[in-house]
C-alpha positions as CSV (number, residue, x, y, z in Angstrom):
1,X,4.2,14.2,-29.6
2,X,1.0,13.5,-31.7
3,X,-2.2,13.4,-29.8
4,X,-3.6,9.8,-29.3
5,X,-7.1,9.8,-30.7
6,X,-9.9,7.3,-29.7
7,X,-10.7,4.7,-32.3
8,X,-13.8,2.7,-32.7
9,X,-12.0,-0.4,-31.4
10,X,-11.1,1.3,-28.2
11,X,-13.3,0.1,-25.4
12,X,-12.5,3.2,-23.4
13,X,-12.0,6.0,-26.0
14,X,-8.8,8.0,-25.6
15,X,-7.1,5.6,-23.1
16,X,-5.2,2.3,-23.6
17,X,-5.2,0.4,-20.3
18,X,-4.0,-3.1,-19.3
19,X,-6.1,-5.5,-17.3
20,X,-3.8,-4.6,-14.3
21,X,-5.0,-1.0,-14.3
22,X,-5.2,1.0,-11.1
23,X,-8.6,-0.5,-10.3
24,X,-7.5,-3.3,-8.0
25,X,-11.0,-5.0,-8.1
26,X,-10.2,-7.3,-11.0
27,X,-11.4,-10.3,-9.1
28,X,-13.9,-10.7,-6.2
29,X,-12.6,-11.9,-2.8
30,X,-14.2,-15.4,-2.8
31,X,-12.8,-16.0,0.6
32,X,-15.3,-13.6,2.1
33,X,-15.0,-10.3,4.1
34,X,-13.5,-12.0,7.2
35,X,-10.5,-13.6,5.4
36,X,-7.4,-14.1,7.5
37,X,-4.0,-13.0,6.2
38,X,-0.6,-13.4,7.8
39,X,2.3,-11.6,6.2
40,X,6.0,-11.0,6.5
41,X,7.9,-8.9,3.9
42,X,6.9,-10.0,0.4
43,X,5.2,-13.2,1.6
44,X,1.6,-13.7,2.7
45,X,-0.9,-16.5,3.4
46,X,-4.5,-15.6,2.7
47,X,-7.2,-18.0,3.9
48,X,-10.8,-18.3,5.0
49,X,-11.8,-18.3,8.7
50,X,-11.2,-22.0,9.0
51,X,-7.7,-21.6,7.8
52,X,-8.5,-23.2,4.5
53,X,-7.7,-22.1,1.0
54,X,-10.4,-23.6,-1.3
55,X,-9.0,-24.2,-4.8
56,X,-10.2,-21.6,-7.3
57,X,-10.2,-18.8,-4.7
58,X,-7.8,-15.8,-4.6
59,X,-6.3,-17.2,-1.4
60,X,-3.0,-19.1,-1.0
61,X,0.6,-18.7,0.0
62,X,2.3,-16.0,-2.1
63,X,6.0,-15.3,-2.1
64,X,7.6,-12.7,-4.4
65,X,4.5,-12.5,-6.6
66,X,4.3,-16.3,-7.1
67,X,1.5,-18.4,-5.5
68,X,3.3,-21.4,-4.0
69,X,0.1,-22.9,-2.5
70,X,-3.3,-22.5,-4.2
71,X,-5.1,-25.1,-2.2
72,X,-4.9,-26.0,1.5
73,X,-8.0,-27.7,2.9
74,X,-8.3,-29.7,6.1
75,X,-11.0,-32.3,6.5
76,X,-11.6,-34.8,9.3
77,X,-13.6,-38.0,8.4
78,X,-14.5,-36.3,5.1
79,X,-15.9,-33.0,6.6
80,X,-14.6,-29.5,6.8
81,X,-14.4,-27.9,10.3
82,X,-16.7,-25.4,11.8
83,X,-15.2,-22.1,12.9
84,X,-15.5,-21.0,16.5
85,X,-13.1,-18.1,16.2
86,X,-10.1,-17.1,14.1
87,X,-7.8,-14.2,14.6
88,X,-4.4,-12.8,13.6
89,X,-2.2,-12.6,16.6
90,X,0.6,-10.6,15.0
91,X,0.8,-9.6,11.4
92,X,2.9,-12.8,10.7
93,X,0.8,-15.2,12.9
94,X,-2.8,-16.4,13.3
95,X,-4.8,-18.9,15.4
96,X,-7.9,-20.8,14.3
97,X,-10.2,-22.5,16.8
98,X,-12.5,-25.1,15.2
99,X,-14.7,-28.0,15.9
100,X,-16.4,-30.7,13.9
101,X,-19.9,-30.7,12.4
102,X,-22.2,-33.7,12.6
103,X,-20.3,-36.5,10.8
104,X,-20.9,-40.2,10.4
105,X,-19.7,-41.8,13.6
106,X,-18.7,-38.4,15.1
107,X,-21.3,-36.2,16.8
108,X,-20.9,-32.5,16.5
109,X,-18.4,-30.8,18.8
110,X,-16.6,-34.0,19.6
111,X,-13.2,-32.6,18.7
112,X,-11.3,-29.5,19.7
113,X,-9.2,-28.4,16.7
114,X,-6.7,-25.6,16.7
115,X,-4.6,-24.4,13.8
116,X,-1.6,-22.2,14.5
117,X,0.4,-20.7,11.7
118,X,3.1,-18.1,11.1
119,X,5.4,-16.9,8.4
120,X,9.0,-16.7,9.5
121,X,11.7,-19.0,8.2
122,X,9.1,-20.3,5.7
123,X,5.4,-21.0,6.2
124,X,4.7,-23.1,9.3
125,X,1.5,-24.5,10.6
126,X,0.6,-26.7,13.6
127,X,-2.7,-28.6,13.8
128,X,-3.7,-29.8,17.2
129,X,-6.6,-32.2,17.9
130,X,-8.2,-33.2,21.2
131,X,-11.0,-35.7,21.5
132,X,-13.8,-34.9,24.0
133,X,-15.5,-38.3,23.4
134,X,-15.8,-40.7,26.3
135,X,-14.7,-43.6,24.1
136,X,-11.9,-43.9,21.6
137,X,-12.5,-42.5,18.1
138,X,-11.0,-43.4,14.7
139,X,-10.2,-40.4,12.5
140,X,-9.0,-39.8,9.0
141,X,-7.1,-36.5,8.8
142,X,-6.7,-35.2,5.3
143,X,-4.9,-32.1,4.0
144,X,-5.7,-31.4,0.3
145,X,-2.8,-29.5,-1.1
146,X,-2.6,-27.7,-4.5
147,X,0.1,-25.5,-6.1
148,X,-0.7,-23.7,-9.3
149,X,2.4,-21.4,-9.3
150,X,0.2,-18.6,-10.6
151,X,1.7,-15.1,-11.1
152,X,0.0,-12.6,-8.8
153,X,-1.3,-10.8,-11.8
154,X,-3.2,-13.9,-12.8
155,X,-4.6,-14.4,-9.4
156,X,-6.4,-11.1,-10.0
157,X,-7.6,-11.7,-13.5
158,X,-7.6,-15.4,-14.4
159,X,-5.0,-18.2,-13.8
160,X,-3.4,-20.0,-16.7
161,X,-3.5,-23.8,-16.4
162,X,0.1,-25.0,-15.7
163,X,-0.9,-28.5,-14.6
164,X,0.8,-30.2,-17.5
165,X,4.1,-28.6,-16.5
166,X,3.8,-29.2,-12.7
167,X,5.5,-32.3,-11.3
168,X,4.9,-33.9,-8.0
169,X,7.2,-36.1,-5.9
170,X,6.8,-37.5,-2.4
171,X,9.2,-39.6,-0.4
172,X,8.4,-43.1,0.6
173,X,8.3,-42.1,4.3
174,X,5.4,-39.7,3.8
175,X,7.4,-36.7,5.3
176,X,7.4,-34.5,2.2
177,X,5.3,-33.7,-0.9
178,X,7.0,-31.5,-3.4
179,X,5.5,-29.6,-6.4
180,X,7.9,-28.3,-9.1
181,X,7.4,-26.0,-12.1
182,X,9.7,-24.7,-14.8
183,X,9.2,-22.3,-17.7
184,X,12.6,-21.6,-19.3
185,X,14.8,-20.0,-16.7
186,X,11.9,-19.5,-14.3
187,X,11.9,-22.4,-11.9
188,X,10.1,-22.8,-8.5
189,X,9.3,-25.5,-6.0
190,X,6.9,-25.9,-3.1
191,X,8.0,-28.6,-0.7
192,X,5.5,-29.5,2.0
193,X,7.2,-31.2,5.0
194,X,5.3,-33.0,7.6
195,X,5.9,-34.3,11.1
196,X,4.6,-37.0,11.9
197,X,4.8,-38.5,8.4
198,X,1.6,-39.0,6.5
199,X,0.3,-42.6,6.4
200,X,-0.2,-42.2,2.7
201,X,-0.4,-39.7,-0.1
202,X,-3.4,-39.9,-2.4
203,X,-2.9,-37.7,-5.4
204,X,-2.2,-34.3,-3.8
205,X,-3.8,-35.2,-0.5
206,X,-1.7,-36.0,2.6
207,X,-3.6,-38.5,4.8
208,X,-3.2,-39.5,8.4
209,X,-5.2,-42.3,10.2
210,X,-5.3,-42.4,14.0
211,X,-7.2,-43.6,17.0
212,X,-7.7,-41.0,19.7
213,X,-8.4,-41.9,23.3
214,X,-10.5,-39.6,25.4
215,X,-8.8,-36.3,26.0
216,X,-5.8,-37.4,23.9
217,X,-4.0,-34.7,22.0
218,X,-2.6,-35.2,18.5
219,X,-0.3,-32.7,16.9
220,X,0.8,-32.3,13.3
221,X,3.6,-29.8,12.2
222,X,3.8,-28.6,8.6
223,X,6.6,-26.5,7.0
224,X,6.8,-25.0,3.6
225,X,10.3,-23.5,3.0
226,X,10.4,-20.3,0.8
227,X,12.6,-20.0,-2.3
228,X,15.3,-17.3,-2.2
229,X,14.6,-13.9,-3.7
230,X,15.1,-10.2,-3.2
231,X,15.1,-10.7,0.6
232,X,12.7,-10.5,3.5
233,X,12.5,-8.9,6.9
234,X,14.5,-10.6,9.6
235,X,12.1,-13.5,10.3
236,X,10.7,-14.4,13.7
237,X,11.9,-17.9,14.8
238,X,10.9,-20.4,17.4
239,X,8.5,-23.0,18.3
240,X,5.1,-22.2,16.8
241,X,3.3,-22.1,20.2
242,X,5.9,-19.8,21.6
243,X,5.5,-17.5,18.5
244,X,1.8,-17.4,18.8
245,X,2.0,-16.4,22.5
246,X,4.7,-13.7,21.8
247,X,7.4,-15.4,23.8
248,X,10.1,-15.2,21.2
249,X,12.3,-12.4,20.0
250,X,10.2,-10.4,17.6
251,X,12.0,-8.2,15.1
252,X,8.9,-6.1,14.7
253,X,8.7,-5.4,18.4
254,X,12.3,-4.3,18.3
255,X,11.7,-2.1,15.3
256,X,8.6,-0.5,16.9
257,X,10.5,0.2,20.2
258,X,12.7,2.6,18.3
259,X,9.8,4.5,16.6
260,X,8.1,7.7,17.8
261,X,5.3,7.0,20.3
262,X,2.2,9.2,20.7
263,X,-0.1,9.3,23.7
264,X,-3.4,11.1,24.0
265,X,-6.4,11.6,26.2
266,X,-8.3,10.2,23.3
267,X,-8.1,6.4,23.3
268,X,-9.3,6.1,19.7
269,X,-6.4,8.2,18.5
270,X,-4.0,6.1,20.5
271,X,-5.4,2.8,19.1
272,X,-5.4,4.1,15.5
273,X,-1.8,5.2,15.8
274,X,-0.8,1.9,17.4
275,X,-2.5,0.0,14.6
276,X,-0.7,2.2,12.0
277,X,2.7,1.5,13.6
278,X,2.0,-2.3,13.5
279,X,0.7,-2.2,9.9
280,X,3.7,-0.1,8.7
281,X,6.0,-2.5,10.4
282,X,4.2,-5.4,8.8
283,X,4.6,-3.9,5.3
284,X,8.3,-3.2,5.6
285,X,10.5,-4.7,2.9
286,X,14.1,-5.4,3.6
287,X,15.6,-5.7,0.1
288,X,18.9,-5.9,-1.6
289,X,18.8,-3.9,-4.8
290,X,21.8,-3.9,-7.1
291,X,24.1,-4.7,-4.2
292,X,22.6,-2.3,-1.6
293,X,20.5,-3.3,1.4
294,X,17.6,-1.0,2.0
295,X,14.4,-0.9,4.1
296,X,11.2,0.7,2.7
297,X,7.5,0.3,2.8
298,X,5.7,-2.1,0.5
299,X,2.4,-0.7,-0.8
300,X,-0.3,-3.1,0.5
301,X,-1.9,-6.5,0.9
302,X,-2.8,-8.5,-1.0
303,X,-1.8,-7.2,-4.4
304,X,1.0,-4.7,-3.7
305,X,3.6,-6.2,-1.4
306,X,6.3,-4.7,-3.5
307,X,8.2,-1.5,-4.3
308,X,5.6,0.8,-5.7
309,X,6.7,4.3,-6.8
310,X,4.2,6.8,-5.7
311,X,2.7,4.7,-2.9
312,X,6.1,4.0,-1.3
313,X,7.3,7.6,-1.7
314,X,4.1,9.2,-0.3
315,X,4.1,6.7,2.6
316,X,7.8,7.6,3.3
317,X,6.9,11.3,3.3
318,X,3.9,10.7,5.7
319,X,6.1,8.7,8.1
320,X,9.0,11.0,8.4
321,X,7.4,12.4,11.6
322,X,8.1,8.9,13.0
323,X,11.6,8.5,11.8
324,X,13.7,8.8,8.6
325,X,14.8,5.2,8.0
326,X,12.1,4.2,5.5
327,X,12.4,7.5,3.7
328,X,16.1,7.0,3.2
329,X,15.5,3.4,2.1
330,X,12.9,4.5,-0.5
331,X,15.2,7.2,-1.9
332,X,18.2,4.8,-2.2
333,X,16.1,2.0,-3.7
334,X,14.5,4.1,-6.3
335,X,17.7,5.8,-7.2
336,X,19.2,2.4,-7.8
337,X,16.3,1.5,-10.2
338,X,16.1,5.0,-11.9
339,X,15.6,4.9,-15.6
340,X,18.6,5.1,-17.9
341,X,17.3,4.4,-21.4
342,X,14.2,4.6,-23.5
343,X,12.1,1.4,-23.5
344,X,8.6,1.5,-24.9
345,X,7.6,-1.8,-23.4
346,X,8.3,-0.7,-19.8
347,X,7.8,3.1,-20.4
348,X,11.3,3.6,-19.1
349,X,13.0,6.9,-19.9
350,X,16.3,8.4,-18.6
351,X,15.9,9.9,-15.2
352,X,12.4,8.5,-14.6
353,X,11.6,6.9,-11.2
354,X,9.8,3.6,-11.3
355,X,6.2,2.8,-11.0
356,X,6.2,-0.8,-9.9
357,X,8.6,-3.7,-9.5
358,X,7.6,-7.3,-9.8
359,X,9.4,-10.7,-9.8
360,X,6.8,-13.2,-10.8
361,X,6.9,-15.5,-13.8
362,X,5.1,-13.2,-16.2
363,X,7.6,-10.4,-15.5
364,X,10.7,-12.6,-15.5
365,X,9.8,-14.2,-18.8
366,X,9.1,-10.8,-20.4
367,X,5.3,-11.1,-20.8
368,X,4.7,-8.2,-18.4
369,X,6.7,-5.0,-18.2
370,X,7.4,-4.9,-14.5
371,X,11.1,-5.5,-14.0
372,X,10.6,-2.7,-13.2
373,X,7.8,-0.8,-14.8
374,X,8.0,3.0,-15.2
375,X,4.4,3.8,-16.2
376,X,3.9,6.8,-13.9
377,X,4.2,10.5,-14.4
378,X,4.4,11.5,-10.8
379,X,7.0,9.3,-9.0
380,X,9.9,11.3,-10.3
381,X,8.7,14.6,-8.8
382,X,7.6,12.8,-5.6
383,X,11.1,11.4,-5.3
384,X,12.6,14.9,-5.4
385,X,10.0,16.1,-2.8
386,X,10.9,13.2,-0.5
387,X,14.6,13.9,-1.0
388,X,14.0,17.5,0.2
389,X,11.8,16.5,3.1
390,X,14.3,13.9,4.2
391,X,17.0,16.5,4.3
392,X,14.8,19.0,6.1
393,X,14.3,16.4,8.9
394,X,17.8,15.1,9.0
395,X,20.2,17.6,7.5
396,X,21.9,14.6,6.1
397,X,24.1,16.4,3.6
398,X,26.1,13.2,2.8
399,X,23.1,11.3,1.4
400,X,21.8,14.3,-0.6
401,X,25.3,14.7,-2.2
402,X,25.4,11.0,-2.9
403,X,22.1,11.3,-4.8
404,X,23.1,14.5,-6.6
405,X,23.3,12.8,-10.0
406,X,20.0,11.0,-9.5
407,X,18.3,14.3,-8.6
408,X,19.7,16.1,-11.7
409,X,18.6,13.1,-13.8
410,X,15.1,13.4,-12.4
411,X,15.0,17.1,-13.2
412,X,16.1,16.3,-16.7
413,X,13.3,13.8,-17.1
414,X,10.7,16.4,-15.9
415,X,11.9,19.0,-18.5
416,X,12.8,16.7,-21.4
417,X,10.6,13.7,-21.2
418,X,7.8,14.6,-18.8
419,X,7.0,17.7,-20.8
420,X,6.2,15.8,-24.0
421,X,5.2,18.7,-26.2
422,X,7.2,21.6,-24.8
423,X,4.2,23.5,-23.4
424,X,5.7,23.6,-19.9
425,X,3.5,20.9,-18.4
426,X,4.2,17.3,-17.5
427,X,1.9,15.0,-19.5
428,X,1.5,11.2,-19.8
429,X,0.7,8.8,-22.6
430,X,1.9,5.2,-22.5
431,X,3.9,3.7,-25.3
432,X,3.5,0.1,-24.0
433,X,0.8,-2.3,-25.1
434,X,0.7,-3.3,-21.5
435,X,0.8,0.2,-20.1
436,X,-1.7,2.1,-18.0
437,X,-3.8,4.7,-19.7
438,X,-3.8,7.0,-16.7
439,X,-0.4,7.5,-15.1
440,X,-1.3,9.8,-12.2
441,X,-2.6,8.6,-8.9
442,X,-6.1,8.3,-10.4
443,X,-4.9,5.4,-12.5
444,X,-8.1,3.5,-13.2
445,X,-9.4,3.7,-16.8
446,X,-12.1,6.3,-15.9
447,X,-10.2,8.0,-13.1
448,X,-9.8,11.2,-15.1
449,X,-12.9,12.3,-16.9
450,X,-14.9,15.4,-17.9
451,X,-17.8,16.6,-15.8
452,X,-20.2,15.2,-18.5
453,X,-18.5,11.8,-18.2
454,X,-16.4,11.9,-21.4
455,X,-13.0,10.3,-21.3
456,X,-10.2,12.7,-22.4
457,X,-7.8,12.0,-25.3
458,X,-4.1,11.5,-24.5
459,X,-1.7,12.9,-23.6
460,X,-3.1,14.2,-20.3
461,X,-1.6,16.8,-18.0
462,X,-3.3,16.4,-14.6
463,X,-3.2,19.3,-12.2
464,X,-1.5,17.3,-9.4
465,X,1.5,16.6,-11.7
466,X,2.0,20.3,-12.1
467,X,1.7,21.0,-8.4
468,X,4.3,18.3,-7.7
469,X,6.6,19.7,-10.3
470,X,6.3,23.2,-8.9
471,X,7.1,21.9,-5.4
472,X,9.9,19.7,-6.6
473,X,11.7,22.6,-8.3
474,X,11.4,24.9,-5.3
475,X,12.7,22.1,-3.0
476,X,15.6,21.2,-5.3
477,X,16.5,24.9,-5.5
478,X,16.7,24.8,-1.6
479,X,19.0,21.8,-1.9
480,X,21.1,23.6,-4.6
481,X,21.5,26.5,-2.2
482,X,22.5,24.1,0.6
483,X,24.3,20.8,0.4
484,X,24.5,20.7,-3.5
485,X,26.3,24.1,-3.5
486,X,25.0,25.2,-6.9
487,X,23.5,28.7,-6.6
488,X,23.1,29.0,-10.4
489,X,20.9,26.0,-10.5
490,X,18.9,27.3,-7.5
491,X,18.3,30.6,-9.3
492,X,17.2,28.8,-12.5
493,X,14.8,26.5,-10.7
494,X,13.1,29.3,-8.8
495,X,12.5,31.2,-12.1
496,X,11.1,28.0,-13.7
497,X,8.8,27.4,-10.7
498,X,7.6,31.0,-10.8
499,X,6.8,30.7,-14.5
500,X,4.9,27.4,-13.9
501,X,3.0,29.0,-11.1
502,X,1.7,31.8,-13.4
503,X,1.0,29.6,-16.3
504,X,-0.8,26.9,-14.3
505,X,-3.1,29.4,-12.5
506,X,-4.0,30.9,-15.9
507,X,-4.7,27.6,-17.7
508,X,-6.2,25.3,-15.1
509,X,-8.5,27.7,-13.2
510,X,-12.2,27.6,-14.0
511,X,-14.4,30.5,-12.9
512,X,-17.7,28.7,-13.2
513,X,-19.5,26.7,-10.5
514,X,-17.9,28.7,-7.7
515,X,-14.4,28.7,-9.0
516,X,-12.1,25.6,-9.0
517,X,-9.2,23.9,-10.7
518,X,-9.6,21.5,-13.6
519,X,-8.4,18.0,-13.0
520,X,-6.2,18.3,-16.1
521,X,-5.7,19.3,-19.7
522,X,-6.4,16.8,-22.4
523,X,-4.4,16.2,-25.6
524,X,-6.2,19.2,-27.3
525,X,-5.4,21.4,-24.2
526,X,-9.1,21.4,-23.2
527,X,-9.7,21.8,-19.5
528,X,-10.9,18.5,-18.1
529,X,-13.6,20.2,-16.0
530,X,-14.5,17.8,-13.3
531,X,-14.2,18.7,-9.6
532,X,-11.8,16.3,-7.9
533,X,-9.9,15.8,-4.6
534,X,-6.8,16.6,-6.6
535,X,-7.3,20.2,-5.5
536,X,-6.2,19.1,-2.1
537,X,-2.9,18.0,-3.6
538,X,-2.5,21.5,-5.1
539,X,-2.8,23.1,-1.6
540,X,-0.2,20.6,-0.3
541,X,2.2,21.6,-3.1
542,X,1.7,25.4,-2.6
543,X,0.8,26.2,-6.2
544,X,-2.5,27.8,-5.2
545,X,-2.4,31.6,-4.8
546,X,-3.5,32.7,-1.3
547,X,-6.4,34.6,-2.7
548,X,-7.8,31.4,-4.3
549,X,-7.2,29.1,-1.4
550,X,-10.5,29.8,0.3
551,X,-12.5,29.0,-2.8
552,X,-10.6,25.7,-3.2
553,X,-11.2,24.8,0.5
554,X,-14.9,25.6,0.2
555,X,-15.1,23.3,-2.8
556,X,-13.4,20.4,-1.0
557,X,-15.5,20.8,2.1
558,X,-18.8,21.3,0.3
559,X,-21.5,18.6,0.8
560,X,-20.9,17.5,-2.8
561,X,-17.3,16.6,-2.0
562,X,-17.0,16.1,1.8
563,X,-18.9,12.9,2.7
564,X,-18.7,13.4,6.5
565,X,-15.9,10.8,6.6
566,X,-13.6,12.6,4.2
567,X,-13.2,14.3,0.8
568,X,-14.6,12.3,-2.1
569,X,-12.3,11.7,-5.1
570,X,-15.0,13.1,-7.4
571,X,-17.8,15.6,-6.7
572,X,-21.4,14.3,-6.6
573,X,-22.1,17.0,-9.2
574,X,-20.3,15.1,-11.9
575,X,-22.0,12.6,-14.2
576,X,-19.7,9.7,-13.4
577,X,-20.0,10.1,-9.7
578,X,-20.3,6.7,-8.0
579,X,-20.0,6.2,-4.2
580,X,-18.4,2.8,-5.1
581,X,-16.2,4.0,-8.0
582,X,-12.5,3.5,-7.4
583,X,-11.6,7.1,-8.3
584,X,-15.2,8.3,-8.9
585,X,-16.5,9.2,-5.5
586,X,-14.7,7.0,-2.9
587,X,-12.8,8.6,0.0
588,X,-9.1,7.8,0.3
589,X,-7.2,8.4,3.6
590,X,-3.9,9.3,2.0
591,X,-5.6,11.7,-0.3
592,X,-7.3,13.4,2.7
593,X,-4.1,13.5,4.7
594,X,-2.4,15.5,1.9
595,X,-5.4,17.8,1.7
596,X,-5.3,18.4,5.4
597,X,-1.6,19.2,5.3
598,X,-2.3,21.6,2.4
599,X,-5.2,23.3,4.3
600,X,-2.9,23.9,7.3
601,X,-0.3,25.4,5.0
602,X,-2.9,28.1,4.0
603,X,-4.2,28.6,7.5
604,X,-7.5,26.6,7.3
605,X,-7.1,24.8,10.6
606,X,-10.7,24.1,11.3
607,X,-11.3,22.5,8.0
608,X,-8.1,20.4,8.4
609,X,-9.3,19.3,11.8
610,X,-12.7,18.2,10.4
611,X,-10.9,15.9,8.1
612,X,-8.6,14.6,10.8
613,X,-11.5,13.9,13.2
614,X,-13.5,12.2,10.4
615,X,-10.6,9.9,9.5
616,X,-10.0,8.8,13.1
617,X,-13.7,8.2,13.6
618,X,-13.8,6.1,10.4
619,X,-10.8,4.1,11.5
620,X,-12.6,3.2,14.7
621,X,-15.2,1.5,12.6
622,X,-12.7,-0.7,10.8
623,X,-10.9,-2.1,13.8
624,X,-8.8,1.1,14.2
625,X,-7.3,0.5,10.7
626,X,-7.9,2.8,7.8
627,X,-8.4,0.8,4.6
628,X,-7.1,1.9,1.2
629,X,-10.5,3.6,0.5
630,X,-14.0,4.1,1.9
631,X,-17.2,4.3,-0.1
632,X,-18.4,7.8,-0.7
633,X,-21.9,7.5,0.9
634,X,-22.9,10.5,3.0
635,X,-22.4,10.1,6.7
636,X,-25.7,11.8,7.6
637,X,-27.5,9.3,5.3
638,X,-25.8,6.0,6.3
639,X,-24.8,6.9,9.9
640,X,-21.8,4.6,9.7
641,X,-18.8,4.3,7.4
642,X,-19.2,1.9,4.4
643,X,-16.2,0.0,3.2
644,X,-15.0,0.1,-0.4
645,X,-15.7,-3.5,-1.6
646,X,-12.1,-4.8,-2.1
647,X,-9.8,-2.2,-0.6
648,X,-6.3,-3.3,0.3
649,X,-5.9,-3.7,4.0
650,X,-3.4,-3.0,5.4
651,X,-2.3,-0.5,2.8
652,X,0.8,1.6,3.4
653,X,-0.3,5.1,2.6
654,X,-3.6,4.6,4.4
655,X,-1.7,3.2,7.4
656,X,0.6,6.3,7.3
657,X,-2.3,8.8,6.9
658,X,-2.9,9.1,10.7
659,X,0.7,10.2,11.2
660,X,0.3,12.9,8.5
661,X,-2.9,14.0,10.2
662,X,-1.2,14.3,13.6
663,X,1.5,16.4,11.9
664,X,-1.2,18.6,10.4
665,X,-3.0,19.1,13.8
666,X,0.4,20.0,15.4
667,X,1.6,21.9,12.4
668,X,4.9,20.2,13.1
669,X,7.7,21.2,10.8
670,X,11.5,21.1,10.7
671,X,12.9,24.6,10.3
672,X,16.6,25.4,10.1
673,X,17.7,22.5,12.2
674,X,15.0,22.6,14.9
675,X,11.4,21.3,15.3
676,X,8.6,23.9,15.4
677,X,5.0,23.3,16.3
678,X,1.9,25.5,16.1
679,X,-0.8,23.2,17.5
680,X,-4.5,23.4,17.0
681,X,-5.9,20.2,18.5
682,X,-9.6,19.6,18.5
683,X,-11.1,19.4,22.0
684,X,-12.0,15.7,21.3
685,X,-8.3,14.8,21.4
686,X,-7.4,16.6,24.6
687,X,-3.8,16.5,25.6
688,X,-1.3,14.9,23.3
689,X,2.4,13.9,23.9
690,X,5.0,12.4,21.7
691,X,8.4,11.0,22.5
692,X,11.2,9.6,20.4
693,X,10.5,12.0,17.5
694,X,13.6,11.8,15.5
695,X,15.1,14.8,13.7
696,X,18.6,16.0,13.0
697,X,20.1,13.0,14.7
698,X,18.4,13.6,18.1
699,X,15.2,12.5,19.8
700,X,12.6,15.1,20.7
701,X,9.6,15.3,23.0
702,X,6.4,17.1,22.1
703,X,3.4,18.1,24.2
704,X,0.3,19.9,23.0
705,X,-3.2,20.7,24.1
706,X,-5.6,23.0,22.1
707,X,-3.4,25.8,20.8
708,X,-0.5,25.6,23.1
709,X,2.5,23.3,23.1
710,X,6.2,22.8,23.3
711,X,9.1,20.8,21.7
712,X,12.3,19.9,23.6
713,X,15.2,17.6,23.2
714,X,14.9,14.4,25.2
715,X,17.2,14.1,28.1
716,X,20.2,11.8,27.5
């Protein structure tokens, strides 16, 4: 394919990128850093600490990529409430404790106000008022409601005014206010049901007037049913007060009770892993895709509660140590949506695994290419890697054979479409006017750059893509020798992998500056000579020769790349380094977990442990939850971890990173139908045990301390 050259009109020479590029910072979080989110499946409600969603903010009730509520503001006697405390109770529920400011006729702190909410069989909220006045008070309770039906892409970048197409109806009894919107075949409604009925409806405001006696409690229940779609997790059900207090059957609790459980002498490690389990449970998607019901991890809140190629696949890989269910779901779902034709608008090609799936208006009306979008050059190899790893942990020959044609189609894509110019490397260059310029994990517009800051011309072959391809071919060869029973294919794939190994280590290695791997080759086959964390992915894939591994590890753990909290995405030596740059110096937990697994593979246990300790210590500073990314400021300078401004949280592959780090410290691997460990636990973690570790259809127990440990089948 011809090289894409920069033109004077290109704002970023050499790359064509859409506004929805990998940089998820497109719009600031006007709700503030302490925003409260409740979520269940592909639905979330995002509000401020008072429980309000001010119009014009990025908050609201979002379901299947459509914002059903864009305004939700409670006032009493014309004033908004003061926050005493607000907190999520479970991922799907929250409680807000409020009081009144000084208002005409109502001194401050006269009212106790509590808002309870959860997402289950729709969005439900209860508002409770109690008067602490010694005489009766007259109150006007007003809930200002708005529904703009914005597509989630617009919430990030600017919402189109649909007001002329939105109708409002309310029944005469004041029990419901309904917003409706239609654009061709895309129709959606937001009914707001109330009990007791509103005294009146003024525009889009529901208004109640009441007289409260001393200590009298008044209660208002609100319900917003959700439109049908791809499906959600089994919802929690029950009276809202019972839900908040955890007195109802909780599908998440049932799900977690069947997952692996780790205990440690180190309480931080235990709390981080507990938070990871809860976050991964919260991000589960239970979907029906082309007639098949599957469970898999969504990518993250607020922008990526959806099937997302590389994020979902890497998360599923990281979580195999806790059980195979989500890995199997990811494999089946993406096989169902595997590319079958060439479509420039969506970047679809035969055999290609998707990048991202959306179901909002802009996608369903054909404005955006996300039904699904295939603009990624790594998901296909990662799907093959996950298929292999799933089989290693389960020996599920039946599923592997069922996916045989999908695996061969993925291999065909790598060789025929991924390698765009026949040079033996997988490259990317979008054909879509809405496509991403960078289609590797560093998918922001400047995520791949030269050391001097120049942006490379397309197509680009990044080093991680070649490592994934090498690993995928060796793993598929293993499957061809095993359940696929195709020894000729196995022999061919091993030969191709060996050739790629030699070619890659010739073309991507740079001897200068201590020796390291280029982040990629540009459209003219120039080495893109910046030092990046992608070298950790190369260790994970095994494409680094043993004699070069030490140089790579030294680069990754140098002060220029290791911040003290983790490995930076870009070395401080490079011109574009920015501690707050999305892929230009930040620290990503998933990125570091893959590097740690790679270091263990090559025997660099101390360095891997440094990463693991740093990650757990960073998590402690963020409420025991690792965000999508941390800022790259040096630990010895700042003394505490600095957040990346608008990181997704919870975010699936960050939530799964602690599981991968535990696996790295234990060096836990499935080998020929049995689990094997070679632990090297830092002294800070003391003794560690794990139970309900699922492999080969059985549950296993693990115990380790320092460099000793055992694995055994659980009794019964």
